[in-house]
N, C-alpha and C positions, 0 to 999 in steps of 0.2 A: 518439483518439476516432474512431469509425467515421464516414465521410462519407456523404452522401446516396446516392452511387452504390453503395457497399457495402451499405447497407440495402436499396436497391431490388433489387440482385442477389439478396440473401438472400430477400427477399419473393417474387421471381419463381421462384426455385428451390423454395421451399416450396409455392407455388401449383401448380407443375408436378407435384410429387409428391403433391398433394392432402393436405397437412399443414396443419391448422388448429387453433385453440384448441379444447380439449375433444376428445371422441372417443377413438378407440383409439390415435391416434398421438401422444400427449402426450410420450412418451419421445423420439421422433424430433424433435418440435418443439423440445424443450430441446437436443437434440444439434445440430440444424441452426442454432440461435441461438448456442450456447455455443462451438462449434469456431471459427466465423469471428471471434467476439469475442476468443478466445484468440490466434488467428493475428494479428489486428489489433494486439492489445496487444504481442505479441512484436515485430512489425514496428516499432511506435512505440518500443519499448525499444532496438532496434538503431539506429534513427535518432537517438535521444537519445545513445546511446553514441558514435556517429560524430561528432555535434556536439560532445560533450565532448572527444573526442580532437582534433578540429580546433581547438578553442579552447585546447588545451594544458592542460586541467584534470587530466590524468593524468601530467603531465611530471615530470621529475626535478629541476627547478629549485625551490629552496626558496622558499616564499611569504613575502612580507614582512609579512603581517598575522596571523602566528601568535602567539597569546598563551598564556601558561602558565595552565593550569587545575588545580584541585585543591581540597582542603578547607582552609578557613581557620577562624579562631576563631569567626566569626559562624555558620559552618555547624554547628560543634559545639554552640554555644549553642542554635541553633534545634532541633537534634536532641534535645538535653536537654530543652528546653521542651516538645517533643511527647511525649517518653517519660515525663516526670514524671506526668501524669494517669493514664497506664496503670499505672504502678507503684503509685500511690496506690489505684487501683481494685482491683488484684490484692491488695494488702496488706489492703484493707478486706474482701475476700471471704475471705481466709485467717483472719481473726480470729473 
């Protein structure tokens, strides 16, 4: 998230260029707000990536809390219970 210094710098730059809400510079106003926001988001992403690498989240060591996932009988029963009303509705329309 952008900090107070970033927001203040953006506001100062827009004030120097006489870019305000409304008027003929609406496109520039969006550009001067959007570009710093994207740069800030990219910087935060890079910092999060560095933190994840530092903590070893992308390492080759196998994690100990990995569990098997997949469909089980209760999943098939739930899908069937959800599909039956639609099948009944479609069959009632076809009659």
